[in-house]
DSSP file (Angstrom, degrees, kcal/mol; ACC not computed):
  #  RESIDUE AA STRUCTURE BP1 BP2  ACC     N-H-->O    O-->H-N    N-H-->O    O-->H-N    TCO  KAPPA ALPHA  PHI   PSI    X-CA   Y-CA   Z-CA
    1    1 A M     >        0   0    0      0, 0.0     4,-1.6     0, 0.0     5,-0.1   0.000 360.0 360.0 360.0 -38.0  -73.0  -17.6  -36.4
    2    2 A Q  H  >  +     0   0    0      1,-0.2     4,-2.0     2,-0.2     5,-0.1   0.824 360.0  58.3 -70.1 -29.1  -72.3  -20.9  -34.8
    3    3 A K  H  > S+     0   0    0      2,-0.2     4,-2.2     1,-0.2    -1,-0.2   0.900 104.6  50.6 -64.7 -41.4  -73.6  -22.7  -38.0
    4    4 A Q  H  > S+     0   0    0      1,-0.2     4,-2.3     2,-0.2    -1,-0.2   0.901 109.3  51.2 -65.3 -40.2  -71.0  -20.9  -40.1
    5    5 A S  H  X S+     0   0    0     -4,-1.6     4,-2.1     1,-0.2    -1,-0.2   0.900 110.3  49.0 -62.8 -40.5  -68.2  -21.9  -37.8
    6    6 A R  H  X S+     0   0    0     -4,-2.0     4,-2.4     1,-0.2    -2,-0.2   0.888 110.3  50.6 -65.6 -38.5  -69.4  -25.5  -37.9
    7    7 A D  H  X S+     0   0    0     -4,-2.2     4,-2.2     2,-0.2    -2,-0.2   0.886 109.8  50.6 -68.4 -37.0  -69.5  -25.5  -41.7
    8    8 A E  H  X S+     0   0    0     -4,-2.3     4,-2.4     2,-0.2    -1,-0.2   0.897 111.2  48.8 -66.2 -39.3  -66.0  -24.1  -41.9
    9    9 A Q  H  X S+     0   0    0     -4,-2.1     4,-2.3     2,-0.2    -2,-0.2   0.909 111.4  49.3 -68.7 -40.0  -64.8  -26.8  -39.5
   10   10 A L  H  X S+     0   0    0     -4,-2.4     4,-2.3     2,-0.2    -2,-0.2   0.891 111.3  50.0 -64.4 -39.2  -66.5  -29.5  -41.6
   11   11 A S  H  X S+     0   0    0     -4,-2.2     4,-2.2     2,-0.2    -2,-0.2   0.917 110.3  49.2 -63.4 -45.6  -65.0  -28.0  -44.8
   12   12 A A  H  X S+     0   0    0     -4,-2.4     4,-2.3     2,-0.2    -2,-0.2   0.909 111.0  51.2 -61.0 -41.7  -61.5  -28.0  -43.2
   13   13 A L  H  X S+     0   0    0     -4,-2.3     4,-2.6     1,-0.2    -2,-0.2   0.913 108.7  50.0 -63.5 -42.7  -62.0  -31.6  -42.1
   14   14 A Q  H  X S+     0   0    0     -4,-2.3     4,-1.7     1,-0.2    -1,-0.2   0.867 110.5  50.4 -63.9 -37.2  -63.0  -32.8  -45.6
   15   15 A R  H  X S+     0   0    0     -4,-2.2     4,-0.9     2,-0.2    -1,-0.2   0.905 110.6  50.3 -66.1 -38.3  -60.0  -31.0  -47.1
   16   16 A Y  H >X S+     0   0    0     -4,-2.3     3,-1.0     1,-0.2     4,-0.8   0.943 111.3  46.9 -63.9 -49.0  -57.7  -32.8  -44.6
   17   17 A F  H 3< S+     0   0    0     -4,-2.6     3,-0.4     1,-0.3    -1,-0.2   0.790 106.0  59.1 -67.4 -26.4  -59.2  -36.2  -45.3
   18   18 A S  H 3< S+     0   0    0     -4,-1.7     4,-0.5     1,-0.2    -1,-0.3   0.749 103.7  54.2 -72.3 -21.8  -58.9  -35.6  -49.1
   19   19 A L  H <X S+     0   0    0     -3,-1.0     4,-2.6    -4,-0.9     5,-0.3   0.700  86.7  82.1 -80.1 -21.3  -55.2  -35.2  -48.6
   20   20 A I  H  X S+     0   0    0     -4,-0.8     4,-2.5    -3,-0.4     5,-0.2   0.890  91.0  47.7 -56.5 -47.0  -54.7  -38.5  -46.8
   21   21 A P  H  > S+     0   0    0      0, 0.0     4,-2.4     0, 0.0    -1,-0.2   0.902 113.2  49.6 -61.1 -38.6  -54.5  -40.6  -49.9
   22   22 A V  H  > S+     0   0    0     -4,-0.5     4,-2.2     2,-0.2    -2,-0.2   0.934 112.4  46.8 -64.4 -46.5  -52.0  -38.2  -51.5
   23   23 A I  H  X S+     0   0    0     -4,-2.6     4,-2.5     1,-0.2     5,-0.2   0.878 112.0  52.1 -62.2 -40.1  -49.8  -38.2  -48.4
   24   24 A A  H  X S+     0   0    0     -4,-2.5     4,-2.3    -5,-0.3     5,-0.2   0.903 110.0  46.7 -64.0 -43.5  -50.0  -42.0  -48.3
   25   25 A V  H  X S+     0   0    0     -4,-2.4     4,-2.3     2,-0.2    -2,-0.2   0.923 114.8  47.3 -65.6 -44.7  -48.9  -42.5  -51.9
   26   26 A I  H  X S+     0   0    0     -4,-2.2     4,-2.4     1,-0.2    -2,-0.2   0.930 113.2  47.6 -63.9 -44.5  -46.0  -40.0  -51.5
   27   27 A S  H  X S+     0   0    0     -4,-2.5     4,-2.4     2,-0.2    -1,-0.2   0.884 112.4  48.5 -67.6 -37.2  -44.8  -41.4  -48.3
   28   28 A I  H  X S+     0   0    0     -4,-2.3     4,-2.7    -5,-0.2     5,-0.2   0.895 112.0  51.1 -66.6 -37.7  -44.9  -45.0  -49.6
   29   29 A S  H  X S+     0   0    0     -4,-2.3     4,-2.1    -5,-0.2    -2,-0.2   0.914 110.8  46.5 -65.3 -42.5  -43.1  -43.9  -52.7
   30   30 A I  H  X S+     0   0    0     -4,-2.4     4,-2.4     2,-0.2    -2,-0.2   0.918 113.8  49.4 -65.9 -43.5  -40.3  -42.2  -50.7
   31   31 A A  H  X S+     0   0    0     -4,-2.4     4,-2.4     2,-0.2    -2,-0.2   0.910 112.4  46.9 -61.0 -43.2  -40.0  -45.3  -48.4
   32   32 A F  H  X S+     0   0    0     -4,-2.7     4,-2.4     2,-0.2    -1,-0.2   0.867 112.5  50.1 -67.4 -36.7  -39.8  -47.7  -51.4
   33   33 A T  H  X S+     0   0    0     -4,-2.1     4,-2.8    -5,-0.2     5,-0.2   0.939 111.8  47.3 -68.9 -42.8  -37.2  -45.5  -53.1
   34   34 A A  H  X S+     0   0    0     -4,-2.4     4,-2.5     1,-0.2    -2,-0.2   0.921 113.5  49.4 -62.1 -44.2  -35.1  -45.3  -50.0
   35   35 A W  H  X S+     0   0    0     -4,-2.4     4,-2.4     2,-0.2    -1,-0.2   0.898 112.1  48.0 -62.2 -42.4  -35.4  -49.1  -49.5
   36   36 A T  H  X S+     0   0    0     -4,-2.4     4,-1.8     2,-0.2    -2,-0.2   0.939 112.8  46.9 -66.0 -47.3  -34.4  -49.7  -53.1
   37   37 A L  H  X S+     0   0    0     -4,-2.8     4,-2.1     2,-0.2     5,-0.2   0.908 111.7  51.4 -59.6 -41.6  -31.4  -47.4  -53.0
   38   38 A F  H  X S+     0   0    0     -4,-2.5     4,-2.9     1,-0.2    -1,-0.2   0.925 111.5  47.3 -60.6 -44.9  -30.2  -48.9  -49.7
   39   39 A N  H  < S+     0   0    0     -4,-2.4    -1,-0.2     1,-0.2    -2,-0.2   0.782 108.3  56.0 -71.0 -23.1  -30.5  -52.4  -51.1
   40   40 A Y  H  < S+     0   0    0     -4,-1.8    -1,-0.2    -5,-0.2    -2,-0.2   0.914 117.7  33.0 -71.1 -41.1  -28.6  -51.3  -54.3
   41   41 A F  H  < S+     0   0    0     -4,-2.1    -2,-0.2     1,-0.3    -3,-0.2   0.818 133.5  30.0 -84.9 -30.7  -25.6  -50.0  -52.3
   42   42 A F  S  < S-     0   0    0     -4,-2.9    -1,-0.3    -5,-0.2    -2,-0.1  -0.738  87.4-155.5-128.9  82.2  -25.8  -52.6  -49.5
   43   43 A P        -     0   0    0      0, 0.0     2,-0.3     0, 0.0    -3,-0.1  -0.174  25.8-101.6 -62.8 147.8  -27.3  -55.8  -50.9
   44   44 A D    >>  -     0   0    0     -5,-0.2     4,-1.6     1,-0.1     3,-0.7  -0.512  22.8-140.4 -67.9 131.4  -29.1  -58.2  -48.7
   45   45 A L  T 34 S+     0   0    0     -2,-0.3    -1,-0.1     1,-0.2     5,-0.1   0.704  97.7  65.5 -69.2 -20.9  -26.9  -61.1  -47.9
   46   46 A L  T 34 S+     0   0    0      1,-0.2    -1,-0.2     2,-0.1    -2,-0.0   0.866 114.8  28.7 -69.8 -36.0  -29.8  -63.6  -48.1
   47   47 A F  T <4 S+     0   0    0     -3,-0.7    -2,-0.2     1,-0.2    -1,-0.2   0.628 131.2  37.6 -97.6 -17.3  -30.1  -62.9  -51.9
   48   48 A H  S  < S-     0   0    0     -4,-1.6    -1,-0.2    -5,-0.0    -2,-0.1  -0.639  81.6-166.3-134.9  71.7  -26.5  -62.0  -52.6
   49   49 A P        -     0   0    0      0, 0.0    -3,-0.1     0, 0.0    -4,-0.1  -0.319  25.4-111.8 -65.7 145.4  -24.3  -64.3  -50.5
   50   50 A M              0   0    0      1,-0.1    -2,-0.0    -5,-0.1    -5,-0.0  -0.507 360.0 360.0 -72.1 140.8  -20.7  -63.4  -50.2
   51   51 A P              0   0    0      0, 0.0    -1,-0.1     0, 0.0     0, 0.0   0.499 360.0 360.0 -68.7 360.0  -18.3  -65.9  -51.9
C-alpha cells in the first residue's frame, strides 16, 4: 500500500516538473509583451530623447 502511494507521489512530481518549461515560456512571453506595450506608450527617454 505504501509503494502505491509513493508511486502516485512520484507521478505527481513528474507531472509538476514537466509543466515548469511551459509555465516559464508563458510567463516570459507575458512579461515581454507587457514590457513592449509599456515602452510603446511610454518610450524610454534614453532612446527617444525629448526635443
